[in-house]
N, C-alpha and C positions, 0 to 999 in steps of 0.2 A: 603209538608211533606211526607217523605218516611215512609213506615210501620214500619221499624225497629226503627225509632226515638222514638216511644212510650216506647220501652224497654230501650233505651239509657236515656230517661228522667227519668225513674224509677231508674236506677243505679246512676245517678247524685243526685237525691233527697234523695236516701238512703245513700249518701256519700260513695258509693262503688268505687272500683278501676278498675274493669273489668266486661265485659259482655261476656258470652259464649253462642253462638248460634250454636249448634251442631245437625246435622240431626239425627232424631230418639230419641231426648231428649227434654224436656221442657227447656226453657232458664234458665241460672244460673248466679248469680251475685257473685262477690268476695267482701266481706265486711271484712275489717280489717284482711286480710290474709286468710280467710276461704270462701269456696264457699257455696252458699245457693240456693235452687231451687225456681224459681218463680212459683206461683200457676197458671199454664197455661198448655195447652195440649202439647203433643209431636209434634215437627215440622217435617214434612215429608221432604225427600231429595229434592223433587221438590220445595216445599215452601221455604226451606232454601236457595236454589240457587237463587230463585226469589228475596228474601230479599237482597242477596248479589249483584245481577246484578242491582238492583234499585239504588245502591249508587256508581256504577262504571261508569267510562267513557268508550267510545267505545275502546279506546286504552288499558285501563286496562283489559277489558273483553278479548280482543284478547291475551294479555300477560298471563292472568290467564289460559285461555283454553290451551295455549301452555305449560306453566310450571306447572300448577296445584297447584301453591302456589304464593302468592303475598302479599307484604307489601305496605300499602299506608295510607294516612291520610284522615279523613272525618270530615267535619265541620258542626255542626248543629247550625244555627244562634240563638243567645240569649240563648244558652245552654252550649256548650262546643265543643272542638276539641277532636278527638279520633284517636289513632294509631290503625290501623286495620291489622290483619293478617288473610288471607283467605287460606284455604287448603282443600285438598281432603282426606277423610279417609274411613274406611271400609264401613260405612253406608251412605256415601254421602259427603256433603259439611260441612265444619266447619268454623266458623268466631269467632275471639276473638277481642273485642274492649277494648283498654286501654284508660281510661279517662285522658285527658291532660287539667288541669285547665287553664282557660282563663287568670287568674291573676297569675303573677309570684311572689311567696312569697320571701321575703328577707331572707338572712342568719339568721338574728336575729329572724324573725317570725318562721322560721323552727327550732329554738332552737339549731342551729349548733355552735360548738366551735368558739370563736373569732379568733383563729389562721387561720381559712379559709380566713378571710379578708386579713391577711398578705400574704397568698399565692396568692390571687387574685391581690395583689398589685405588684407582680413580673413583671418585664418588659420583661423577656425572660426565656426560660427553659420549662420543661415538668412537668405538673401536671396530675397525674392519679387519677381517681375516679373509684373505683372497688367495686365489690360485685355481688351476684347472680342476676338473672333476677327478676325484681319486687322489688328491694331493695331501689329504690328512687334515683338512680344515675342521671337520667335525671333531676329530680327536683333540686338536689344539684348543678349540672352544670348550670342549668338555673339561679339559684340564684347567682352563682359566675359570670356568664356572665352579669347579670343585674347590679351587684355591679360594675364591670369594666365599664359598659356602663354609670354609673352615676359618675364615679370617674376620668376618663381620656379621652382625645380626641385622636381618632384614628380610625382604620378600623378593625371591628370584622367580621370574616368570619366563618360561621358554615357549616359543611358538615354532613348531617344526613340522615338516612334511616328508616322512612321518617322524614321530618321536624316536630318537635313536638311543643315546646313552640315558640310562635311568639314574636320576640323582635323588638320594635320600635326604631327608631333613637333618642337617647338622646344626650349625649356628643359625642358618637361614631356614625360612619356610620356602619350599620349592613347589611351584605349580607348573605342570607341564601340559601344554595343549597341542593337539594334533590337528592339522588342517584336514578337513574332510570329515573327521570324527567329532571334533569338539568345536569347530568353527568353520565358516564357509571358505575363508581365504586369509592370507597373511594380513592384508589391510584391515579386514573386519576385526581380527583378533588384536591388532595393534591399536585400533580406535578404541576398543573396549578396554585394553590394558591401561590406558591413561587414567581410567577411573577405578583401577583395581589396586591402587596403592603399592606399585612395585618400586623397589630400589634398583633392580637390575632386570633388563629385558634382553633375552637372547632371541634374535630373529634368524631363523634357519636360512633364509635367502631373501634378499631384496630384489624382487622380480619385476616390479612395476613402479610407475611414478608415484602412485598413492602410498605404497609401502615405504618408498624412500623418503617421501615428504613427512610421513608420520614418524619414521625413525628419527629424522632430524629434529622434528618438533619435540619428541620425547627427550632427546639429548639436551635440547635447549631448556626444557622444563626442569632439569636437575636430576634426570634418570640416567644411569649408566646403560648404554645400549651396545650390545655386541652383535655384529651381523656379518654375513658373508657375501662376497661377490665373485663371479667367475672372471676375474681379471688377473693379469700376470705381473703387475708391478704397482707400486704406490702411486706413481703418476697416472697410470691408466685407470686406476680405481677412482681417483678424484675426477678425472675427465668423464668417466662413465656416469657418475652421479650427476654432474653438472649438465651433461648432454641429455639426460633423461627429462629435463625440464624444458618448456617452451623457451625460445630465444629471448623473449622479453623479460623473463624471470631470472636470467643468468646472473646479473649483478647481485640480486637479493640472495640467490642460492650460494654464490661464492662467499658472500659475507657471512651467511649462516654457517657454512661449512668451515670457514676459517676460524670461527670462534668455538664451534662445538666439537670438532674433530680432535680426538686424543692421539690417535696413531693408526698406522696401517701395517699389518703383518702380511706379507706376500710370501707364499711358500710353494715348494715343489718337493716331491720325494725323489731321492737319489739312491742308487744301489750301493751297498757297502762294499768295501774292498774285498772282503772274504766271500762275497756273493751269497750271503746267507740272510740278508734282510735289506731294509731300506731306512734311510734317515731323512729328516726334513731339513732342507736348505732354506734358510729364512732371510728375507729382506725386511728390514725394519725402518719405518719412518715415524719419528716422533714430532708432533706438531709443536714447533717452537715459534718464536717471533718471525724468523726468516721464512719458514714454511707458510705460516699464516699470511704473511705479506704477499707471497707469490700466488697463493690461492686466490686471495682477494683481488689481486691485479690481473689474474688470468695468465700468469707466466709459469705455467706448470712445467715447461721444458727445463726450468732451472732446478727442479726438485732433485734430480739425480746428483747434481753438484753439491747441493746442500746436504744431502744424505752422506755423500762421500766425506764431507768435512765435519760431520757430526758424530764421529766415532766416540768422542768423550761423553756424549749423551746416550750412547747405546745404539746409535743408528748404524746400519750397514747395508750396502748394495748386495744383490743376489750374487754377483760374480765375486765379490769379496768373501761372502760366506763360503762359496765353492772353493776358493783358493785356500781358505783356512782349513777346510775339511781335507783337502789334498795334503797340505803341510802336516796335518795331524795323522795322516795315513788312514783316515776313516773311509775315504773313497779314492778311486783311481783317477789319474789324470785324464784318461779316456772318458770316464763318466762325467767329469767336470766339463770337459770340452763339449760333450753332447748336450749338456744342460745349460751351458753358459749363454748369456745374451750377446755379449761382445766376444766372439770366438777368437778374434785376433789377439786378445790378451792371453790366450792359452796356447802356448807352444806345444804342438803335438805332431809327432811324425805320422806321415800318411799310413804307414804299415801298422801303426798302433790302432787304427780305426777298423780293423777287420773284426766284424761282429759275427759271432756264431749264430746263424739263424736256424740251425737245425732244431726242430721241435722235439721237446722231451715228452715222454709219456708218464702219466701218473698211475700208480698201482690201481688195479681194478677193484670194484666192490661187488660182491655177489649178494649183498643184503637186500637188494630190491628185486622184486619179481617182475 
């Protein structure tokens, strides 16, 4: 048992999502979107680096000392897996652990709209899951991959940095590749994937032009591609992809995207009304004839109106999702107002917006020396 495991056990028991170990500060946990301080002493730069190096391999230490930043995964048996980002800052070393649950929840258990099952049943094309960092994109993708794994026979290939959820072979053969450990980068892995007979490819993140181009190519070749983008809406996701290409290629990319795109799932996490957890608020765009036409013609500003009128096909805007969650008393009107895009549609008295900013403390742990 490494010394940092005691803090990791604490964050899992508290149902937290992240652990922050930052030199010069006591540890902090993120619970339901907010950070809270653990009742513990400040960690020195030397102690913080020792905690980091205890969980690294020799190769990871060498790479970290060279680049001064590193992403990797860490597994604590009988507890959980963690995605780790280590970095250097003004006061020394910093480490952020993201909890990756051992059990993959189903789309139904996550309370996600049934239309996501229809998207996962597609045999080819591109599905985008978008949202800010920490919005649950990986959890949604894992649930969709698990659904596919239970529904059809084929080969699922995931390309991640690092590998997060572990998928066992069910009806599908699952191959999981980690950037840095198994491949140089996303683009290299995608280029190779086209020759590895995949039925489904999961791309952890479309970071650059080459990766985006290869993902679109794979989708056009008859492969189902699921990928993420750090965008906040369906329309901005489409614009992000198109703007990644040189101006002269825009008509070609719009045509390719209009035919290969299956749908866009944009999400953010919102605090539940009982303040004991978070739920995903989902915007859904399904590529139909109208959406395909506005993508091809470069009129993406019309996408929101089409989504608003596409409820019968399972489409919904983010603000519509928030309103439904308020009506179902799953979240408060205050939370919906804070997360809404068009806040004018959410009537909220000013005195309801008093947010308690007082920091709460997390029980201490004396399991670390």
